[in-house]
N, C-alpha and C positions, 0 to 999 in steps of 0.2 A: 576856472570859476568866473562867471559873468557877474560883475558888480555894477549896480545902477544906484546912484545917489541923486535924489531929487529934492527940491524944496518947494513948499507951499507957503506963500506969503513970506518967503525968506530967500535970500540969495546965498547959495552954497559957496562959501569962500574956499580958496585953495587950502587954507589952514584947517578949516573944518573938514574938508574932504580927506586930507591926509590923516587927521585924527581918527575919523571913522574907519578908514582903511587899516590903520595901525591897530585899532581895537578889534576889528573883525579878523585879523590874522590869528588871534587867540582861538577862534572857532576852528579855523583850518588846521591849527596845530593839534587839536583834539580829534578831528574827524576830517579826513582828506577827500571824502567823496561828496563834497559840496558842489552842486551843479550851478545854482543861480541864487543870487542875493539881491533883493530890492529894498532899499532904505528910503524912507520918506521922512524928511524933517519939516516940521511945520510950527507956525505960531498961531495959537488960537486967540480969538477976540473974546476974552473972558474978563469979568470984573475982578476976579481973584487973581493975584499975580503969581501965586505959588506954582500953579500947575499950567502955566501958559505955554511953555515950550515943550513940544511933543516930538518924540522919535518913535517911528514904527518900522518894523522889518519883517519881510517875508523871506524865508530860506527854503529852497528846494534842494533836498538831499536825496541820495539814492534810496528810494523806498518810502519817503515821507515828506510832508510839507510842514513847516513850523512858522508860527507867528508870535511876535511879542511886541509890546508897546510900553512906553514909559513917558511920564510927564514930570517936568520939574521947572523951577524958575530959571535954571541955567541949562543951556543946550548941551554943554559938555557933560554935565552931571546926568542929564537924561540919556545921553549916549552910553555913559558908563553903566547905568542901571539896565539899559536895554541889552547890552552885551553880556552882562551877568545873567540875565534871564535866559538869553539864547544859549549861553554856554551850558547852563544847567540842562536845558532841553536836549542839546546835542549829546552831552555825556550820557544822559538817560537813554537816548535813542541808540547810542553805540553799545551800551551795556545790554540792551535788548537783543541786538544783532549777534553778539558774541554768545557762543554756546558754552556755558559754565558746567555742564553736566558731563563729566568724564567717566568713562567706564573704569571700574576698579580692576586691578590685575587679576583678581580671583575670578571675575566674571568672564574674562577673555579666554580662559582655558576650557 
């Protein structure tokens, strides 16, 4: 898995980097065919303080590309919300890939 973490109007500290990496491990636990992950952390110049810190992520998995974004007043909370959204998308994608339609034993004869 290729992981790219970049910041816009923000310096990505080692603590923030390890936090994001630790949270993204949850996605690879559910679906191991993740090819590429790009995370963009940014601070917007807005007058309202609640939605200033923004986290965006593009994930390229086998067969699909996924995108999610989250904004919050705290960067760590924005990352938490972002990973929750991505986790739901990955689990939904995994369920689509699995074939749940099994043949009944009566039909096999």
